N, C-alpha and C positions, 0 to 999 in steps of 0.2 A: 214482790210480784205484779208483773205488769196489768194495770188494768185493763177491763176488755168489755165488749159490749154486754151488757145485762139488759137491755129493754124489754119489754112484753113482750110474747111471742107474737110473731104475725106483723108489729107495727115496724114499717119501713123507716130508714131514716131519710129519705126524699120524701117528704110529705105530699107533693105534689103525684109522685107515680103511686103513693098509698092512696090518694083520693079518687085517680083514675082509673086505678085496677079493677078489672072487672069481676076478680075473685075477693069476696068480702073477708077482710083480716081478721074477723071472727072465725068465720069459716076455717080459715088456713089455719088457723092458731090451734082450732080441734082437731084437725084432720092429722093427727099422728099418724094414721094408717098410709096417707099419704108418703111420709116419710119413710116409713117401713116399704113401702113399695119402691121409692125411689131406689133404697139400699140392696133390695133385691136384683132391682134390673142391676144394678153397679157391680153386685156380685158374678151375677151373669157375665158382665163384659169382664171379667177379671181383674177387679180392685178389690182389694181386700177389707179398706173401710170408708166409709163417707160421712163427713160431719159439715155442719151448716153452721153460719155466722153471720154478724153483719158486718159493717165498713168501718168500725172507729179504730183505728190503729195509731191514736196520739201518741201515746207513749212509744212504741217502737218508730215513729218517725221522730219523735226526739233524738231517740238514740242512732237512728240513720244519720241525721245530720251531724249529729258529734263526731261519728267514726268517719264521715267522708270529710270533714274539716281537718282531721288528723294525717289525710293523705293515703289511710291503710287503704284504700280500694286501686293503688297502684295507678296501672295504665286504664283500667276500665273505667273511662270517662263516661260512659254509658250510664255508669250508675248513677251517676250525678244529673246526668242530661234531661231527665223527664221532669223534673220539679216534684211537685205533688203527686202527682199521678201513682208512683211506685207505693204510697203508703195511705193514697185517699182513691178506692178503687170506683168510687162515684165521680172521681175525675179524669179517670183513664175511660171507663164507659158509663157516660153519662145515665142516670138513672138507677146504676146498680143500689140493691139494696139488701142483699143476701148474696153471699157467695158458699158457693157448694164446695168441697175439697173434698179430695181423692188420692186415698194411698194405693200404691202397687208396689207388692214387693219385688225386688229383682236378685237378691243372692244366688249366682247360679251353681251347678255344680261345677266341677273340674278339679285341676291343680289348685291343692292347698294354697292361700295366699301367703301365709309364713316361711314354708317351705321354698317358695320361688324367690321370697325377699332375702332368704339365707344363701342362695346359689346366686354367686354375681353373675355369672355365666349367662342368666337367664332374663328376659325382659318382664319386669314388673309392669302391667297395665290394671288400671282402677276396675275393681270387680265391675261396675256397671257398664263400661264400655266395652266388654269382652264379645257381646252379642249384637242384635240389630238397635239401632239408635232409637232411643224410649221415645224423643220427642213426636214424633209422627204418629206412633202406634198410641199411645198415649190420646194424643190428641184426637185422634179419630175414633176413639170411643167414647172420650170425652163429649166430643159433637155428637154422637149416637145416642148418649144417654141425654143430652140437652132435648133433643128430637124426640125422645120417648116422652120428657115431662112434657115438652110444650103440646104434643099430642095429647095428652093424659088433661092438662088442664084447659086447653084450647084457646091458649094464651101467652104474652109472654115475649121477652127477649132475651136471648143466651148468648153470651162468650166463651170459647174454650181457650184455656191458656197451658201450656206446658214451656217452661222458660222459653217462652216467644214474644213477652212484653215485659212492662217493669210491676212485677207483682210482688209482694212480701210475703211469697208461700208459706214460711215457716211460722211468722206470726197469725196468720189465716189459720194454719193448722192449728197451730196453739188456742187460737181463740175458739176453734171449731171442735175443741176436744180431743185431738188426733194426740197428744203426746205433749210433753214441756221442750224448750229449747235449752240443750245441754250446755255444758261449758265449752265444747268443743263446737257451738252454734250450730249444731246439729239437730233436727226434730228427733229426740227420742218416745219411745213407746216402752211402756213396761211389760208388753204382751210381745213386742214385735222388733225390739230393737231399733235401729235405725239405716236398716240395708233396704230402704225403699224409696222410689221418687212420690213426689207430691206434683198433683194437678189441679187446676180450679176451671170452675164455670161461674161467670159473673150472671147475674139474673134481675130483672127488675122486679120479681115477682117476692113478694114479703113472706119467705118462709118460714116456718118457728125454729130459731136458733137452739143448737146443742149446747148443752152447760160447757163453759170454759175450761181449760185445762186449769185446778186452780193450785196444783202441788207441784215443786219438782223432785226429783230423786236422785239428784246426783251427790247429794250429801258431803260429805270430805273428801269425796274420791277426785283426785285431779291425773288418773292415767293417763287421758287423752290430752293433758297437756303436757306431762314430760316425756313423752314418747315422741313427741312432734320432734322430726332427726332436725329439722331446723331452726326450732323453736321460735316457730312463728307466733303464737300465741303470746301477747302483750299480757294479758290476765285473765280469769275466767270471762268467758262470755265475750271475749275480745281477740278477733283474729286480723294480725297484721297482713293482708292479702301478699304484701311485697315480699315475703319470705316464705309463703306456702308453696309448697311443689306443685297442688294442682294450679294455680295459678302460672306459676313460673312455666309449668310443662304445656298448657292449654290456653291462657289467656294474653301472654306475654310472648312477642316474637322476637325479642330482641336479644341483645346480650346478656346471657344470666352472669350476675356478678360471681365472679373468683372464689371468694369466701363461702357460698351455699354448694357450689358443685360438689363437693366430695361428700356434703351430706346427703345429697338427692339421691346417691348408691345407684340402683338399678330400675330406679322407679323411672319410668319414661314417657307416662303419660298418666297423669292424677298421680294420690296418694292417698292410700286408707288406712293408714297407722291409728289414727285416732279412732278409727270406728273398728279395728281390731281387737284393740285393749279394751274397748269397753265392758263392762260386767252386762249390762242388759241386753248384749248382742248374742248371749248364750239362748234369747228367746227366740233369734231371729230364725224364720223358718227359708228354705229353700224354695225359690220362685216356681211358679206352677204356670210360667207363662215359656213355651219353648223356645221364642224368638230371643228371649235373654240368655242362653245358652251361649257359652264359647266357640266362634268359629277360627276356621285357620290355625287351630292350635294357639291362640293368642294366649290362652292362659299359663302356658309354660314353653312359650316359643323363645330360643335363643337371641341372644344380644346382634351376633355375628350374621343370623338369618335376616334378622330387620333391617342391618344395616345395607346388606348386599341387595334388598329389593331397589330395581328402577322404579321409574317415577310411574310405569304404565303397572308394575305389579302390585306398589303400595295402592293406587286407585283401585287395582281389581281388588285387591286382600281386604281394603277398607270399604267397600261397597255398602250401603246401609248401614254403617256405622259410624258413631259420633266422633272416632278416631278422625274421618277422614276431614273433620273442620280443622283441623291445625294446618294440613297441606303438607306436603312431602320435603321442604327446606326444614322446617321446623319439627318435623319428626326425626328427620336427621340428626340436627343440633341435640334433639333430647338423646337421642340413641349414642352419639359422639362421647355426650358425658357419662352416660351409664359404662361406657367402653372403658374410658379413662379410669374409672373406679372400678373395674371387674379387675379380677386375679390376672396377673399378666401370664399370656401362653403366646403361641406362634400365630394361632386362628385371631384373637383380640387384635395383635398389633398388625397384622395382615390386614387385616379390614379397614382398620385405621390409616395404615399407608396407601391405601385404595383410595383415598379420599383427598388427600392433602391439595389436591388441584381442585376441588370440589368448586362448581359454577359460583355458589353462593359464599361471601365473604362472611358471615355469620355461623355459616357451619364450620369454613376452613380455622376460623379463630377457635371453634371449641375440640376442633380435631387435634389442633396443633398441642392445644393444651392437653387433651386424652394421652397423647403421644407422651408428652412432657413427665406426666406422672407414672409411664410405665421406666423411664429412661432413668428415673430419681430414685428406683427402689433398687 
């Protein structure tokens, strides 16, 4: 089990900050009411849990460096670009000695995920991306929470992050007691599963830390590893992102290796398979956040409809959505692969034939591959 920060409550890793803080460490250490108040504010802002931890991520840093050395990050060169800032919060934001980690559940109502996956003419979009982009929503609320804390204490510096900076969010959340990192590398919680977002507030105020997650509860289960369509898990807790459908459909904008295309099925943006089979997700609750509800029938839309969008329609349908970040050509590349994997029909073949002269060479290559799948059957 990873060693985590277990320093005395209220003592900052950064001694200079601890000495010049106008809030006495002993006072903060005794003020459990302050943490309760912060959690109440967090609940009012739509967060399901908050945890507090220090900044020691040494063993997680060692794991990250080994993972990067293997090249498992693929073309996500930004994973290695920031040096120690990802694993040393006080290198990213000097003076940081406390990280507040927030959890927000996102599982929306809508079409059943497994039923959508079983119907080859439908487009499967990862459940987190069906509604409004969580980045701006969560970051705005974390910033509001930081302002409330600053008003209460009358001091301190605060920075809010939601996938917007080099942050080891799952490691920090594990250290803050919000769950454990499962074999699928997701953070798991024994009362909430894994269908949730994480966000952080970095502060130079030494708040009392929560007990870290001391146990893992995956046991001998490896359902998440076995279900992966592209077998992207090299071993428990080790993901080769170069094979991961989420990486391929979102982070990678080039030509997807032919050996992986059929296994992608109808997944056009992300993949949830390792979460769908996780036994702990029987405890996951549907989100209370209306903005995470599916938009434009994206929870059960057909592939032909998605492929028929021109760029203006794509931009209109994905306004305010995380999907927009991949751009129109990458969207069509992803849908073309899914159409190649769909059951053969006139509608599917016509959709593909309409794009054999697509302006994008990458799209054209995947369209021709998809058409070949139907002529070979």
